[in-house]
Backbone as CSV, one residue per row, in Angstrom:
resi,resn,N_x,N_y,N_z,CA_x,CA_y,CA_z,C_x,C_y,C_z
1,MET,0.778,-1.097,-0.020,-0.004,0.035,0.022,0.815,1.215,-0.080
2,ALA,0.494,2.292,-0.739,1.291,3.472,-0.856,1.428,4.092,0.391
3,SER,0.306,4.565,0.860,0.263,5.363,2.246,-0.770,4.772,3.136
4,ALA,-0.447,4.392,4.341,-1.342,3.777,5.358,-2.192,4.788,6.156
5,ALA,-1.710,5.963,6.186,-2.335,7.033,7.156,-3.847,7.136,6.958
6,THR,-4.201,7.259,5.649,-5.542,7.571,5.413,-6.491,6.369,5.327
7,VAL,-6.128,5.130,5.608,-6.836,3.952,5.420,-8.008,4.093,6.516
8,VAL,-9.396,3.751,6.162,-10.419,3.611,7.018,-10.717,2.289,7.433
9,ASN,-10.721,1.325,6.409,-11.391,-0.001,6.498,-10.597,-0.820,7.752
10,PRO,-11.405,-1.114,8.751,-10.835,-1.809,9.897,-9.976,-3.039,9.670
11,ASP,-10.416,-3.884,8.572,-9.780,-5.075,8.391,-8.404,-4.784,7.768
12,ILE,-8.353,-3.746,6.793,-6.962,-3.394,6.290,-6.084,-2.717,7.348
13,ARG,-6.635,-2.079,8.357,-5.939,-1.485,9.388,-5.446,-2.444,10.333
14,ALA,-6.105,-3.537,10.606,-5.631,-4.536,11.407,-4.371,-5.200,10.741
15,ARG,-4.458,-5.448,9.432,-3.281,-5.996,8.715,-2.165,-5.179,8.780
16,LEU,-2.354,-3.836,8.608,-1.333,-2.947,8.687,-0.590,-2.922,10.082
17,ASP,-1.419,-2.924,11.059,-0.929,-3.082,12.427,-0.158,-4.194,12.776
18,ALA,-0.573,-5.386,12.006,0.145,-6.661,12.325,1.413,-6.830,11.393
19,GLY,1.625,-5.783,10.500,2.801,-5.864,9.663,2.556,-6.676,8.556
20,GLU,1.311,-6.993,8.084,1.132,-7.875,7.043,1.023,-7.171,5.638
21,ILE,1.020,-5.794,5.706,0.870,-4.967,4.528,2.049,-3.943,4.508
22,VAL,2.796,-3.882,3.441,4.017,-3.063,3.455,3.553,-1.608,2.822
23,GLU,3.950,-0.566,3.546,3.693,0.789,3.136,4.865,1.153,2.243
24,TYR,4.825,1.384,0.940,5.836,1.662,0.092,6.083,3.061,-0.309
25,ALA,5.082,3.998,-0.017,5.335,5.419,-0.391,4.854,6.319,0.679
26,PRO,5.393,6.159,1.891,4.955,7.178,3.059,5.402,8.626,2.622
27,GLY,4.404,9.457,2.800,4.645,10.841,2.505,4.554,11.067,1.043
28,GLY,4.177,10.075,0.159,3.970,10.377,-1.209,5.125,9.903,-2.106
29,GLN,6.275,9.700,-1.528,7.439,9.529,-2.334,7.607,7.961,-2.386
30,ILE,7.629,7.362,-3.673,7.826,5.923,-3.815,9.200,5.449,-3.435
31,ASP,9.221,4.454,-2.451,10.442,3.828,-2.121,10.698,2.521,-3.007
32,THR,11.460,2.923,-4.116,11.608,1.815,-5.155,12.268,0.504,-4.593
33,GLU,13.295,0.865,-3.665,13.954,-0.314,-3.158,13.105,-1.269,-2.506
34,ARG,12.151,-0.633,-1.607,11.252,-1.543,-0.858,10.352,-2.282,-1.693
35,VAL,9.816,-1.649,-2.850,8.960,-2.375,-3.703,9.748,-3.361,-4.477
36,VAL,10.904,-3.152,-4.823,11.803,-4.305,-5.528,11.914,-5.389,-4.552
37,THR,12.226,-5.055,-3.285,12.495,-6.110,-2.334,11.245,-6.919,-1.984
38,GLU,10.153,-6.399,-2.023,8.994,-7.124,-1.738,8.386,-7.848,-2.808
39,ALA,8.860,-7.497,-4.069,8.620,-8.222,-5.368,7.098,-8.517,-5.586
40,PRO,6.266,-7.520,-5.637,4.803,-7.754,-5.780,4.557,-8.323,-7.115
41,ASP,3.383,-8.998,-7.326,3.164,-9.536,-8.674,2.759,-8.383,-9.608
42,VAL,2.253,-7.290,-8.971,1.953,-6.110,-9.835,1.860,-4.950,-8.927
43,LEU,2.216,-3.768,-9.356,2.189,-2.475,-8.685,1.130,-1.681,-9.339
44,MET,0.087,-1.327,-8.649,-1.122,-0.533,-9.171,-0.807,0.872,-8.800
45,THR,-0.974,1.727,-9.831,-0.786,3.191,-9.524,-2.148,3.776,-9.818
46,GLY,-2.117,5.158,-9.530,-3.429,6.022,-9.773,-3.633,6.446,-10.952
47,GLY,-2.880,5.950,-11.953,-3.202,6.410,-13.271,-2.474,7.543,-13.892
48,THR,-1.443,8.007,-13.263,-0.431,8.919,-13.732,0.925,8.301,-13.686
49,GLU,1.901,8.977,-14.581,3.134,8.314,-14.853,4.145,8.963,-13.901
50,SER,5.222,8.281,-13.499,6.297,8.722,-12.673,7.504,8.016,-13.103
51,ALA,8.696,8.754,-12.865,9.978,8.308,-13.217,10.270,6.943,-12.486
52,GLU,9.701,6.896,-11.208,9.914,5.618,-10.489,9.440,4.332,-11.149
53,TYR,8.252,4.591,-11.928,7.752,3.406,-12.486,8.648,2.740,-13.504
54,GLY,9.403,3.674,-14.202,10.233,3.027,-15.174,11.416,2.218,-14.554
55,THR,11.884,2.585,-13.424,12.819,1.936,-12.561,12.205,0.657,-12.204
56,LEU,11.109,0.709,-11.710,10.266,-0.660,-11.220,10.206,-1.704,-12.465
57,ARG,9.806,-1.029,-13.692,9.500,-1.839,-14.847,10.856,-2.682,-15.244
58,ASP,12.001,-1.757,-15.182,13.313,-2.362,-15.457,13.679,-3.496,-14.590
59,ALA,13.183,-3.296,-13.256,13.486,-4.316,-12.266,12.545,-5.632,-12.317
60,GLY,11.606,-5.603,-13.330,10.698,-6.730,-13.498,9.407,-6.580,-12.796
61,ILE,9.127,-5.444,-12.223,7.871,-5.224,-11.563,6.825,-4.623,-12.434
62,PRO,5.697,-5.505,-12.928,4.707,-4.902,-13.704,3.984,-3.695,-13.089
63,VAL,3.818,-2.616,-13.767,3.083,-1.549,-13.296,1.694,-1.330,-14.068
64,VAL,0.705,-1.295,-13.354,-0.645,-1.186,-13.942,-1.521,0.044,-13.315
65,ALA,-2.106,0.791,-14.427,-2.686,1.972,-13.948,-4.186,1.778,-13.609
66,ASN,-4.614,2.182,-12.495,-6.118,2.215,-11.982,-6.472,3.621,-12.188
67,ALA,-7.198,3.979,-13.155,-7.631,5.229,-13.561,-9.235,5.528,-13.329
68,GLU,-9.794,4.866,-12.295,-11.122,4.978,-12.147,-11.581,6.331,-11.798
69,TRP,-10.704,7.215,-11.218,-11.071,8.552,-10.882,-11.281,9.437,-12.155
70,LEU,-10.943,8.991,-13.230,-11.228,9.679,-14.673,-12.590,9.499,-14.997
71,GLU,-13.340,8.467,-14.395,-14.679,8.191,-14.895,-15.803,9.315,-14.169
72,ALA,-16.535,9.907,-14.973,-17.465,10.965,-14.594,-18.787,10.369,-14.068
73,ASP,-18.972,9.096,-14.451,-20.179,8.590,-13.992,-20.102,7.729,-12.655
74,PRO,-20.720,7.852,-11.636,-20.620,6.994,-10.400,-20.619,5.569,-10.526
75,LEU,-21.584,4.980,-11.370,-21.521,3.589,-11.691,-20.317,3.187,-12.491
76,GLY,-19.740,4.094,-13.242,-18.614,3.784,-14.090,-17.425,3.584,-13.169
77,ARG,-17.280,4.320,-12.073,-16.241,4.261,-11.232,-16.332,2.844,-10.575
78,ALA,-17.557,2.543,-10.144,-17.813,1.340,-9.137,-17.392,0.159,-10.219
79,GLU,-17.663,0.257,-11.584,-17.411,-0.921,-12.284,-15.992,-1.289,-12.446
80,TRP,-15.046,-0.415,-11.847,-13.710,-0.872,-11.953,-13.281,-1.972,-10.959
81,VAL,-14.388,-2.414,-10.222,-14.329,-3.555,-9.499,-13.877,-4.840,-10.300
82,LYS,-14.401,-4.766,-11.581,-14.230,-5.858,-12.532,-12.670,-5.846,-13.094
83,PHE,-12.173,-4.620,-13.020,-10.691,-4.441,-13.429,-9.815,-5.116,-12.341
84,MET,-10.179,-4.831,-11.057,-9.495,-5.442,-9.869,-9.603,-6.952,-9.950
85,ALA,-10.844,-7.542,-10.243,-11.283,-8.927,-10.373,-10.451,-9.625,-11.609
86,ALA,-10.058,-8.939,-12.472,-9.256,-9.388,-13.672,-7.809,-9.807,-13.182
87,LEU,-7.410,-9.164,-12.084,-6.097,-9.456,-11.540,-5.990,-10.512,-10.555
88,THR,-7.293,-10.893,-10.055,-7.311,-11.947,-8.934,-8.137,-13.152,-9.426
89,GLY,-8.690,-13.205,-10.645,-9.399,-14.175,-11.010,-10.817,-14.320,-10.334
90,GLU,-11.430,-13.214,-10.115,-12.659,-13.164,-9.396,-13.715,-12.447,-10.177
91,GLU,-13.655,-12.639,-11.672,-14.513,-11.931,-12.403,-15.904,-12.251,-12.320
92,THR,-16.240,-13.382,-11.954,-17.715,-13.754,-11.926,-18.378,-13.193,-10.742
93,GLU,-17.645,-13.220,-9.602,-18.048,-12.600,-8.298,-18.177,-11.009,-8.391
94,ALA,-17.191,-10.355,-9.195,-17.288,-8.973,-9.263,-18.353,-8.575,-10.114
95,ALA,-18.703,-9.345,-11.196,-19.880,-8.954,-11.962,-21.257,-8.914,-11.173
96,LYS,-21.258,-10.003,-10.242,-22.476,-9.981,-9.402,-22.448,-8.845,-8.376
97,VAL,-21.343,-8.568,-7.946,-21.292,-7.441,-6.932,-21.689,-6.104,-7.617
98,PHE,-21.115,-5.827,-8.828,-21.463,-4.681,-9.610,-22.865,-4.650,-10.027
99,ASP,-23.478,-5.761,-10.467,-24.882,-5.827,-10.862,-25.764,-5.388,-9.605
100,ARG,-25.373,-5.867,-8.459,-26.086,-5.558,-7.219,-26.087,-4.142,-6.955
101,ILE,-24.898,-3.506,-7.116,-24.776,-2.101,-6.744,-25.518,-1.215,-7.687
102,GLU,-25.405,-1.559,-9.099,-26.205,-0.954,-10.187,-27.658,-1.031,-9.845
103,ALA,-28.157,-2.119,-9.476,-29.651,-2.331,-9.219,-30.101,-1.426,-7.964
104,ASP,-29.275,-1.367,-6.928,-29.684,-0.589,-5.878,-29.607,0.927,-6.244
105,TYR,-28.676,1.289,-6.857,-28.489,2.659,-7.394,-29.650,3.131,-8.188
106,THR,-30.048,2.211,-9.108,-31.200,2.558,-9.980,-32.478,2.635,-9.135
107,ALA,-32.637,1.740,-8.293,-33.887,1.761,-7.417,-33.945,2.939,-6.559
108,ILE,-32.978,3.476,-6.116,-32.960,4.686,-5.289,-33.239,5.790,-6.365
109,ALA,-32.581,5.925,-7.356,-32.932,6.963,-8.309,-34.315,6.979,-8.666
110,ASP,-34.854,5.823,-8.780,-36.374,5.800,-9.277,-37.276,6.266,-8.350
111,ARG,-36.842,6.050,-6.986,-37.674,6.645,-5.808,-37.632,8.224,-5.720
112,VAL,-36.674,8.819,-6.228,-36.557,10.314,-6.088,-37.688,10.978,-6.797
113,PRO,-38.442,11.864,-6.104,-39.631,12.618,-6.609,-38.981,13.367,-7.997
114,ASP,-39.804,13.207,-9.129,-39.280,13.963,-10.392,-40.445,14.778,-10.962
115,GLY,-41.362,15.079,-10.200,-42.368,16.032,-10.727,-41.943,17.397,-10.919
116,ASP,-42.839,18.341,-11.518,-42.442,19.758,-11.621,-42.149,20.357,-10.176
117,GLY,-41.042,21.005,-9.994,-40.769,21.640,-8.832,-40.177,20.735,-7.742
118,ASP,-39.945,19.609,-8.047,-39.538,18.587,-7.081,-38.000,18.623,-6.810
119,ARG,-37.243,19.265,-7.785,-35.837,19.351,-7.550,-35.570,20.423,-6.509
120,VAL,-34.666,20.056,-5.547,-34.275,20.926,-4.410,-32.982,21.733,-4.749
121,PRO,-33.060,22.889,-4.585,-31.853,23.950,-4.650,-30.826,23.576,-3.462
122,ALA,-29.584,23.441,-3.904,-28.601,22.946,-2.870,-27.283,23.823,-3.201
123,LEU,-26.629,24.217,-2.129,-25.348,24.697,-2.242,-24.281,23.590,-2.178
124,ILE,-23.396,23.583,-3.026,-22.502,22.377,-3.184,-21.047,22.766,-2.954
125,GLY,-20.320,22.029,-2.341,-18.849,22.124,-2.161,-18.444,23.014,-0.986
126,THR,-17.137,23.263,-1.034,-16.546,24.105,0.114,-15.488,24.975,-0.548
127,MET,-15.199,26.053,0.203,-14.160,26.958,-0.194,-12.758,26.502,0.493
128,TYR,-11.762,26.488,-0.359,-10.498,26.049,0.150,-9.386,27.060,-0.200
129,GLN,-8.701,27.542,0.685,-7.640,28.667,0.551,-8.170,29.757,-0.608
130,GLY,-9.343,30.284,-0.157,-9.776,31.262,-1.011,-10.551,30.918,-2.214
131,THR,-10.505,29.648,-2.584,-11.256,29.431,-3.817,-12.416,28.324,-3.554
132,TRP,-13.555,28.553,-4.072,-14.680,27.570,-3.913,-14.784,26.660,-5.135
133,TYR,-14.511,25.425,-4.835,-14.451,24.359,-5.864,-15.880,23.844,-6.013
134,MET,-16.481,24.187,-7.176,-17.733,23.814,-7.386,-17.908,22.796,-8.674
135,PRO,-18.366,21.565,-8.320,-18.407,20.488,-9.276,-19.249,20.783,-10.460
136,SER,-18.826,20.626,-11.642,-19.560,20.970,-12.785,-20.701,19.861,-13.000
137,GLY,-21.719,20.110,-13.730,-22.851,19.351,-13.949,-22.476,17.915,-14.721
138,GLY,-21.347,17.978,-15.467,-20.864,16.818,-16.119,-19.949,15.969,-15.346
139,SER,-19.668,16.303,-14.093,-18.619,15.620,-13.253,-19.428,14.440,-12.575
140,TYR,-18.535,13.793,-11.763,-18.944,12.588,-10.985,-20.010,13.136,-9.950
141,VAL,-19.625,14.092,-9.229,-20.648,14.724,-8.151,-21.738,15.235,-8.858
142,GLY,-21.613,15.990,-10.051,-22.797,16.527,-10.719,-23.816,15.526,-11.107
143,LYS,-23.431,14.263,-11.533,-24.264,13.160,-11.837,-24.958,12.626,-10.633
144,LEU,-24.269,12.431,-9.549,-25.028,12.029,-8.312,-25.922,13.038,-7.939
145,LEU,-25.717,14.337,-7.955,-26.662,15.297,-7.548,-27.897,15.306,-8.570
146,ALA,-27.751,15.121,-9.780,-28.789,15.101,-10.629,-29.724,13.992,-10.341
147,ASP,-29.137,12.747,-10.061,-29.785,11.484,-9.788,-30.607,11.559,-8.461
148,ALA,-29.924,12.475,-7.523,-30.675,12.526,-6.320,-31.599,13.695,-6.121
149,GLY,-31.847,14.410,-7.297,-32.887,15.279,-7.338,-32.531,16.837,-6.813
150,ALA,-31.366,16.962,-7.067,-30.770,18.403,-6.622,-30.763,19.299,-7.805
151,THR,-30.832,20.600,-7.707,-30.505,21.626,-8.651,-29.607,22.730,-8.128
152,TYR,-28.656,23.079,-8.857,-27.805,24.231,-8.548,-27.351,25.027,-9.778
153,PRO,-26.876,26.189,-9.603,-26.618,27.130,-10.899,-25.706,26.495,-11.871
154,TRP,-24.787,25.493,-11.418,-23.905,25.036,-12.372,-24.162,23.698,-12.819
155,ALA,-25.254,23.295,-12.725,-25.639,21.939,-13.245,-25.616,21.638,-14.658
156,ASP,-25.903,22.686,-15.340,-25.874,22.573,-16.774,-24.401,22.721,-17.446
157,GLU,-23.461,22.930,-16.589,-22.088,22.997,-17.116,-21.544,21.508,-17.474
158,THR,-21.035,21.344,-18.717,-20.794,19.893,-19.097,-19.332,19.495,-18.922
159,ASP,-18.466,20.262,-18.347,-17.203,19.906,-17.908,-17.309,18.849,-16.918
160,THR,-16.180,17.861,-16.926,-16.288,16.830,-15.937,-15.504,17.166,-14.731
161,GLY,-14.830,18.237,-14.568,-14.175,18.639,-13.318,-14.837,19.575,-12.549
162,SER,-14.068,20.498,-11.705,-14.641,21.371,-11.014,-14.422,22.832,-11.444
163,LEU,-15.341,23.784,-11.165,-15.145,25.125,-11.583,-14.511,25.865,-10.143
164,GLU,-13.476,26.712,-10.398,-12.888,27.443,-9.322,-13.582,28.953,-9.294
165,LEU,-14.245,29.105,-8.117,-15.064,30.328,-7.996,-14.666,31.081,-6.783
166,ASP,-15.103,32.262,-6.741,-14.913,33.135,-5.440,-16.195,33.039,-4.540
167,PHE,-16.008,33.429,-3.407,-17.185,33.393,-2.448,-18.338,34.258,-2.960
168,GLU,-17.875,35.404,-3.429,-19.039,36.348,-3.863,-19.931,35.806,-4.894
169,THR,-19.234,35.091,-5.866,-20.064,34.494,-7.043,-20.932,33.378,-6.555
170,VAL,-20.493,32.469,-5.579,-21.164,31.403,-4.991,-22.395,32.007,-4.254
171,PHE,-22.070,33.092,-3.455,-23.119,33.610,-2.507,-24.287,34.279,-3.404
172,THR,-23.907,35.003,-4.530,-24.861,35.548,-5.300,-25.621,34.575,-5.953
173,GLU,-25.146,33.421,-6.522,-25.770,32.528,-7.334,-26.537,31.312,-6.501
174,SER,-25.903,31.100,-5.375,-26.338,29.822,-4.586,-26.580,30.027,-3.188
175,GLY,-26.447,31.272,-2.585,-26.437,31.518,-1.237,-27.758,31.423,-0.633
176,GLY,-28.796,31.442,-1.506,-30.074,31.158,-0.864,-30.613,29.737,-0.842
177,ALA,-29.739,28.774,-1.319,-30.200,27.449,-1.171,-30.435,26.940,0.245
178,PRO,-31.562,26.285,0.377,-31.839,25.813,1.819,-31.014,24.792,2.369
179,ILE,-30.125,24.067,1.515,-29.440,22.926,1.969,-27.875,23.039,1.521
180,TRP,-27.119,22.877,2.231,-25.523,22.956,1.949,-25.054,21.501,2.021
181,LEU,-24.628,20.956,0.899,-23.878,19.666,0.953,-22.500,19.884,0.784
182,ALA,-21.667,19.904,1.947,-20.314,20.367,1.964,-19.386,19.108,2.339
183,ASP,-18.107,19.390,2.219,-17.080,18.340,2.584,-16.027,18.984,3.528
184,GLY,-16.427,20.031,4.292,-15.556,20.666,5.175,-15.536,19.810,6.503
185,GLU,-14.197,19.673,7.075,-14.064,19.029,8.197,-14.471,19.721,9.514
186,TRP,-15.779,19.957,9.597,-16.296,20.685,10.653,-17.021,19.737,11.684
187,GLU,-17.001,20.007,13.074,-17.782,19.273,13.934,-19.127,19.773,14.156
188,ASN,-19.349,21.043,14.033,-20.797,21.669,14.174,-20.788,22.949,13.452
189,LEU,-21.970,23.551,13.517,-22.289,24.799,12.854,-21.295,25.870,13.354
190,ALA,-20.917,25.915,14.635,-19.934,26.977,14.984,-18.689,26.879,14.404
191,ASP,-18.218,25.767,14.010,-16.931,25.665,13.313,-17.144,26.176,11.885
192,VAL,-18.244,26.061,11.334,-18.460,26.606,9.903,-18.365,28.198,9.924
193,THR,-18.974,28.773,10.927,-18.886,30.313,10.901,-17.434,30.878,11.453
194,THR,-16.845,29.916,12.288,-15.520,30.323,12.881,-14.442,30.320,11.695
195,GLU,-14.560,29.354,10.715,-13.572,29.211,9.677,-13.697,30.453,8.743
196,ASP,-15.044,30.888,8.556,-15.234,32.116,7.731,-16.443,32.621,8.153
197,GLU,-16.530,33.847,8.715,-17.863,34.523,9.141,-18.762,34.732,8.171
198,ARG,-18.385,34.813,6.686,-19.183,35.071,5.705,-20.176,33.822,5.571
199,HIS,-19.843,32.654,6.047,-20.662,31.452,5.968,-22.022,31.801,6.689
200,GLY,-21.887,32.571,7.605,-23.202,32.823,8.467,-24.217,33.564,7.569
201,GLN,-23.825,34.168,6.489,-24.824,34.757,5.487,-25.555,33.769,4.753
202,LEU,-25.128,32.571,4.699,-25.700,31.547,3.753,-26.913,30.974,4.391
203,ALA,-27.936,30.863,3.474,-29.403,30.482,4.014,-29.252,29.020,4.717
204,ALA,-28.555,28.182,4.214,-28.554,26.956,4.658,-27.866,26.850,6.197
205,VAL,-26.959,27.827,6.478,-26.299,27.915,7.811,-27.432,28.496,8.766
206,ARG,-28.000,29.520,8.240,-29.118,30.245,9.057,-30.319,29.350,9.375
207,GLY,-30.473,28.381,8.351,-31.525,27.482,8.651,-31.177,26.120,9.302
208,GLY,-29.838,25.929,9.503,-29.391,24.716,10.227,-29.469,23.553,9.378
209,GLN,-29.247,23.740,8.039,-29.286,22.564,7.063,-27.925,22.351,6.388
210,VAL,-26.901,22.165,7.186,-25.589,22.019,6.646,-25.250,20.376,6.823
211,TRP,-24.883,19.796,5.725,-24.501,18.400,5.748,-23.189,18.179,5.394
212,SER,-22.362,17.426,6.021,-21.114,17.160,5.552,-20.772,15.638,5.263
213,ASN,-19.975,15.320,4.351,-19.644,13.970,4.068,-18.482,13.380,4.989
214,THR,-18.554,13.652,6.184,-17.508,13.299,7.156,-18.013,12.476,8.255
215,LEU,-19.001,11.554,8.009,-19.619,10.861,9.084,-18.619,9.769,9.589
216,VAL,-17.789,9.133,8.701,-16.919,8.135,9.092,-15.429,8.453,8.715
217,ILE,-14.563,8.798,9.756,-13.298,9.239,9.653,-12.378,8.236,10.376
218,GLY,-11.315,7.725,9.646,-10.435,6.896,10.278,-9.517,7.474,11.296
219,PRO,-8.760,6.527,12.011,-8.021,7.082,12.987,-6.705,7.954,12.493
220,GLY,-6.394,7.814,11.167,-5.358,8.588,10.622,-5.990,9.803,9.917
221,GLY,-7.291,10.038,9.932,-7.877,11.148,9.431,-8.427,10.866,7.982
222,GLY,-8.308,9.636,7.497,-8.968,9.334,6.231,-10.413,9.333,6.195
223,ASN,-11.029,9.785,5.119,-12.479,9.912,5.032,-13.156,8.770,4.306
224,ASP,-14.008,7.989,4.867,-14.602,6.886,4.197,-15.392,7.237,2.923
225,TYR,-15.801,8.499,2.909,-16.487,8.888,1.491,-15.619,8.760,0.403
226,TRP,-14.296,8.896,0.607,-13.488,8.867,-0.607,-12.762,7.433,-0.596
227,GLU,-13.149,6.572,0.358,-12.568,5.356,0.247,-13.681,4.334,-0.247
228,ARG,-14.607,3.928,0.709,-15.671,3.077,0.327,-16.687,3.678,-0.558
229,GLY,-16.869,5.038,-0.487,-17.859,5.767,-1.290,-17.609,5.540,-2.765
230,VAL,-16.256,5.419,-3.250,-16.031,5.299,-4.531,-16.609,4.016,-5.065
231,THR,-16.587,2.951,-4.393,-17.040,1.661,-4.973,-18.587,1.480,-4.505
232,ARG,-19.138,2.320,-3.680,-20.553,2.233,-3.411,-21.362,3.381,-3.598
233,PRO,-21.411,3.751,-4.895,-22.250,4.905,-5.295,-23.750,4.947,-4.823
234,ASP,-24.245,3.630,-4.749,-25.584,3.477,-4.341,-25.835,3.977,-2.905
235,LEU,-24.763,3.859,-2.051,-24.882,4.410,-0.632,-24.877,5.942,-0.651
236,VAL,-23.938,6.422,-1.430,-23.748,7.849,-1.551,-25.023,8.423,-2.049
237,LEU,-25.662,7.852,-3.102,-26.817,8.371,-3.522,-28.100,8.297,-2.587
238,GLY,-28.094,7.339,-1.831,-28.918,7.081,-0.741,-29.020,8.165,0.286
239,ASP,-27.742,8.555,0.621,-27.585,9.682,1.597,-28.156,10.947,0.974
240,LEU,-27.689,11.258,-0.252,-28.115,12.486,-0.884,-29.546,12.719,-0.958
241,ALA,-30.241,11.621,-1.553,-31.669,11.592,-1.796,-32.396,11.754,-0.516
242,ALA,-31.894,11.065,0.661,-32.579,11.187,1.930,-32.548,12.750,2.395
243,ILE,-31.316,13.297,2.229,-31.179,14.702,2.646,-32.017,15.555,1.923
244,LEU,-32.065,15.406,0.514,-32.953,16.374,-0.264,-34.422,16.056,-0.253
245,HIS,-34.767,14.682,0.103,-36.197,14.300,-0.043,-36.486,13.471,1.170
246,PRO,-36.476,14.021,2.335,-36.600,13.120,3.668,-37.942,12.463,3.646
247,ASP,-38.911,12.954,3.218,-40.322,12.311,3.214,-40.325,11.020,2.387
248,ALA,-39.444,11.069,1.234,-39.556,9.997,0.319,-38.492,8.850,0.888
249,PHE,-37.759,9.147,1.918,-36.797,8.115,2.276,-36.763,8.303,3.829
250,PRO,-37.929,7.817,4.577,-38.023,7.897,5.991,-37.067,6.805,6.690
251,GLY,-36.475,7.176,7.773,-35.718,6.134,8.552,-34.427,5.800,7.758
252,HIS,-33.980,6.631,6.784,-32.653,6.361,6.222,-31.507,6.197,7.160
253,THR,-30.650,5.297,6.857,-29.416,5.113,7.727,-28.242,5.631,7.025
254,PHE,-27.627,6.682,7.454,-26.603,7.348,6.749,-25.330,6.483,6.712
255,ALA,-24.670,6.576,5.443,-23.314,5.865,5.424,-22.235,6.944,5.404
256,PHE,-22.480,8.115,4.930,-21.234,9.006,4.703,-21.609,10.443,5.156
257,TYR,-22.842,10.832,5.134,-23.134,12.183,5.493,-23.719,12.407,6.866
258,ARG,-23.365,13.621,7.529,-23.993,13.859,8.799,-24.392,15.219,8.839
259,HIS,-25.525,15.401,9.759,-26.143,16.726,9.872,-25.352,17.588,11.012
260,LEU,-24.925,18.714,10.606,-24.115,19.498,11.602,-25.105,20.133,12.480
261,GLN,-24.894,20.017,13.709,-25.711,20.488,14.744,-25.182,21.926,15.263
């Protein structure tokens, strides 16, 4: 494993604590000697190239790119479980797993109210170092929001990445949204306004409807939304749909989002 610090899964953490898993890139820098010494059957990368990979190939270590993060469709990302299965000989099981996730995702999307006026205005994203990163409508998050029945001013943008906006633009266009779907590492609403007093002007903050995808944080600070959530878009969609349409999803058990008190 590249870096153990952000791992959330308790089974993997137990194996790390027992010394059964080797950390080969602590701090982000690949220790090529350690990889060569361990002689893995394959080294899986994040889909970008690095000079160290050439060194490893020369040493006989196969390097394979896992580029699921380039998929703009949530189910498209989850389907990369089949890619993993191709390396382990579990293709049949992986197909069953994905089919179940796809069916559950579709079932949730079908339950989302879709009549005139049912889409709920939402404020999306969080400001980081003076820039508000807003997901475009064509992005992974944009697709989830559309399927969950949300609407926001940048939903029609077709780019698959994020827009870099300032607070004033976001406030003008989306400051009146009754629900804020955020990813800030806040414990409560007081933390939201302490970080930036301008947050107090947002309708969702005044109305106490701020939700953060930080329900499950690992001991090293890793967020399960970015770990398990990638392979379980059905659970992410279920959370979003329940936040936006609570009457249609009564008694929902949240997997990744929590309501800031």
